[in-house]
N, C-alpha and C positions, 0 to 999 in steps of 0.2 A: 504494500500500500504506500509506504513512504517513498519507495522507488518510483511508483507511478506518479506521485505528486511532483517529484523532481523532474521526471522525464516530460511532464506536461509543460513545465517551465522551459525546458529545452526547446520543445516545439514552438512555444510562444516566442522565444527569442529569435528563432530562425524566420518566423513569419511576421516579425515586427509587432507582436501583440495583437494582430488582427483576428486571430482565432480565439474563441472563448475557451477558458479553462475547462468548462464542462464538456464542450464539443471535442476537445483534444483527448479527453479521457476515453471517449468512444472510439476515436481513431486508434489510440494506442491499444485498446482491447482487441480491435480487429487485426492489428499488426501482430500481436502476441499469440493470437489463437492458433494459427497453423503450427507454430513451434511446439505447442502443448500436445499435439497429436502423436508425438514420438513416444514410444512405449515406456522405456526406462533408461537410466543413466548408461547402461551397456550399449544402447543404440545411439547415444549422442555424446560419447566421451570426448569427441573432438570439440564439442561446444564448450566443455569445461576448460579445455586447454586454451581455446581462443579467448574465453572470458578472462582467464588469468592473465593472458598477455595484454589484453586491452586495459585491464585494471592496473597492471604494472606501468604501462605507458602513461595512464592517467595520473598516477602517483608522481611520476617523474615530472610531468607537465605542471602539476599543482605546485611542486617545490620550485620549479623554474619561475612560474607566474608569481608566486609569493616573493621570491627573491627579487624580481623586477620591481615589485611594489614596496619592497623593504624600505628604501631610502625615504619615501614620503610617508608611508602609513605607520611604520614603527615609531617614529618620534611623536606622533599625535595620537597613538592608541590610548584607549581608556579602558581600565579594568573595573568591572563591577565589584561591589563589596561581596565578601564571601557569605553565602547563604547555605545552610545545611540542606535545605530543601532542594536547591539546584544540584547538590552533590548526589542525592538519592535519585533525582530525575535523570541525571546522566548515567547512573548505574543501570536504570531501566533501559535507557537507550543503548548502552553497551551490550547488555544481555540480549536485546532485540537484534543487534547487528551480528551476534555470533550464535543466534538461537536456531541454527539449522539442524539440530540434533534429530529431528523427526525423519530426516532423509538418510541418516546413517545406516539403518538396517538394510534398506534397499541397495545402498551403495556397496555395503559389505557382501551382500548376497550376489552382486554382479561382478565382484572382483575375481580375477583369475586365480588368485591365492588369498582367500579370505583371512588366513592366519596372519597376514601382513597388515591388517587393518590398523592395529595400534601404531605401527610405524607411519603409515600413511596419514592418519589423523593428527599425530604429533607434528609431522612435517607441514600439514596444512595449516595448523594453528601457528606454527613458527613463521610461515610465509605471511599469514595475515598480520601477525605482530610487526613484521618488518615493513609492511605496507601502512598499517594504521598509525604506528607510533610517530614516524617522521612527519606525517601530515598533521597530526594533532599538535606536535611541538611547533611546527612552522606556523600553523594557524593561530596558536596561542601567542606566539612571540610577535608576529607581524600585525595581526588585525585586532586583537583584544576583543572588546564587546561588540564590535561591528560584525563579528562572526555570528551567523545565525544557524539555522538547521543544517546547512551544508556549507562547506568551505568554497565550493565552486563559484557561487555568485560573488564572492569577495575578490576573486581574481579579476583585475581591471584591464588586463590586456585581452581585448575581445576575441582575437583569433585563438589565443591559448584557451580562454574560457570555453569557447564553442567546440574546440577540438576535444577538450576534456569531456564536455557534455555528450559528444558523439560517442566517445570511447565508453563512457559509463552507460549510455543507452544500450549499446551493443552488449555490454556485460549483463545488464538487467534482463534483456530479451532472452539471452542464452541461459542464464542461471535460473530464470523463473521456472523453467521446466523441472529443475531439480527440487525447488521448493514446493511446487504444486504436485509433483509426481506421486509422493506417498499417499496424499489424500485422494488423488485420482484413482490410484490402484485399489485403495480401500473401498471406494464407492463402486468401482467396476466389479470387484469381487462380491460386494453385497448384492448388487443387482444381477449377478450372474453373467456379466459381459464376457465374451470369449477373449483369449489371450492375444489373438491376432487382430490386425486392424479391422474394425467393423463399424457399422452405424451406431452401435451401442457406445463405443468409445467416443465417437464424434459427439453423440448426444450428451454423454456425461461431462466431457471436458468443455464443451460449449456452454453447458449450464453452469459449470464452475466459473468460467470467464465472465458470464453474465452476472453471476453473484458478486464477483470481485468488482466489476464495473459499477454495480448498484451500490456497493458499500462506498466506493470512491466518489460516486455522485452524491451520496447521502452525507458523507463526512469529508468535505473537501479539505478541511484543515486537520490533518491526521497527526500532527506532532504530539499533542497532549495524550491522545489515545495510544500512540506508540509507546510513550513512557509507562502508561498503565499496563499495557499488555506485557511489556518487557519486565516490569517489576512484579507482576503476578504470575501469569501462566508460564511465561518463558523462564522465570526463576525456578519454577517447579520442574519443567522439562529439561532445563539445561544444567541445573546445579543440584537440586534436592533429590529428585527421583533417580537420576543416574547413580548417585551414591547409595541411596536406599536399596535400589534393585541389586546393585553390585554386592552389597552386604549380604542380602538374602541368598543370592546365587552362590556366593563364596562360601557361606555357611552350609548350604546344601551339599556342595562339592566336598568340603572338608569333613562333613558328617558321614558321607558315603565312604570316603577313604578311611576314616577312623573306625567305622563299624564294620566295613566290608560288606555291607548290605546294599544291593542295588534297588532302585525303584522306591525309595523312601518317600513318605508324604512331604509336602512343602515344608521348608524350614520355618521355624517359629522365631519369635523375638528372643526367647531364651537360647535358642540354637545360635543366633547371631552373636550373643555375648559369650557363649561357651566355645564355639568352634573357630570364629574369625580371629586371626592373629591380632594381638593388641595394638601394634603400630598401625595396621590397616584400619582397625576399628576406630582408633582415636582420630586418625587423619580424616576419615569419612564423616565422623560425628562433628569435627571442627568445621569442615566445609559445609555440612548441612546446617549447622548453627549459624554460620555467617550468612548462608543463603536465606535462612528464615528471617533473621534480623534485617539484613539488607533488603530482601524482597518485600518484607512487610513495610519497612520505612519508605521504600520506593513507591509501593502501591498507595500508601497514605498520602505521600507528597503529590503523586499524580492525580489522585482524586481531589485533593485540595486545589491543585492547579486547574483541573477541569471545572471546578465550581466557580472560578474567577475568570475563566476564558470566555471571551465574547463569542456568542453563538453565531455560526455561519449558516445561513439558510441553505438547505440542500439544493442541488442544481435544478432538479425537476420542479421545485417550488419557486425559486427565483426566476426561472424561465417565464412563468406565467405572470410574475410581478414586474417583468421587464427591467430587472435590476442586474447590473454587471456584478461578476464575482469579484471579491476583494483582491484576488491574485491577478486580475486583468488590468493592472495599472500600466502595462506596456514596457516597464523597465525591469531589468533583471541583473543589476549589479548593486551589491551592497557596498556603498562607498565607505571609506574608513574615517577615523576620527571620532571624537566623543559624540558629535551630532550626526555622524554618518553622512557627511557632506563633502569630504575631502576627496578630490580627484587626483589619483596618482600621476596622471599624465597631463595635468593642466599646467601650462607653462606660465601663465600670469599669476601674480601674487594676489590679484583682486578676484574675489569670488564672483561668479556669474550664475545668477539664479536660473536663468534659462538653460544654461549648459548643465547645471546640476540636475534639473528636472528631466532633461533629455537623456541623462546617463544613469543617475542614481535611482534605485527603488525607494519607495517611501519608508523612512526609518521606523523600526519597531522599538520605540523607546522603552517599552516595558517588557521586552523580551526576557530579560533575566530577573523579572519580578521587582525591579527597583526603578520606578518611573522617575525619569530625570526631567525636571521642569524646564531646564534650558533646552534640552533636546526637543521637547514637545513644542516649545515656543518657536524655535528655529524651524521645525517641521511645518508648523501652521503658517509661518511667515512665507515659506517657499511654496508649499503645496496647497495652502488654503485651510481655513478653519474646519471645513467639512472632511478633511483627509483623516484617515485612521492612523494616527501616530502612536 
């Protein structure tokens, strides 16, 4: 969902903002649909390789673009005061970004040598860390609080920004098959669809895309919900449940070896504390405890954030009210500085309001939960009192 929202902005940037946010969602759904008809990761391993290559190139371009903006943006950056709520919201976002654990079983079953899954998953997370960490550091150092949901709109070299958008769009189109594939296969098994390509597969996966598009049209501003999902359900599936299931599986295996009896009943809680080795037990319990505390706090913070977030009318409602979507402001660059109005490539020392309006997106002065009166005043002075600053 978050990827769809960012790809919509990409399309709008290429078309000069002439296409509505809500219309582009439908276009993206139509583009993504054919890719989802592929059966399983074994049929599109090449897509994963291409997606990794495009992401690697995008990371390099982000670092290059931020380095170009460094000289102007870094001296005028502004950092918001620390809020514990933002910390837990970011935890939800991080868990959402690495929450693809539901696809692991189908990936392991499709591997030529499933016993190598541990090595492949460790390598995958190591590669992700090498990609994520430099981008986070560069964005933090160069842009400060002008950095919003994504670092890409903060890159002020238009050519580099759009090249990154294209690369990430290709990545999202290719990897969406992996994210949706487990759910698609579960539904197909439930309805009795054949394993080979059939009209049932087309019907199931088309219905899934329609459902995704409906959610995107209903919740155009997905950021707060992303934090809620990341802090609640994905904390369970990515942190708590894997440790819990491993403990019970490990206890069952150790109990079989210790008793010499095969086909024992499922392991119980007492078996976990009896048969699991103490270092493993302590490690898993610590991880689960951190997950419960962090996930609970992230969920609470996300719910509190949702309660104060301005409601955005669903696309199918605003269409009949003849109102434009808030994202249809036509500009797609988050300019730097405390008021988000500094142009990295503006040669004159005198600010030009018309130039700023033609390049910079409308500032979100309350993005980090600390509304800055000066930022709001400057925003209204440039974009008008009716703008959503």
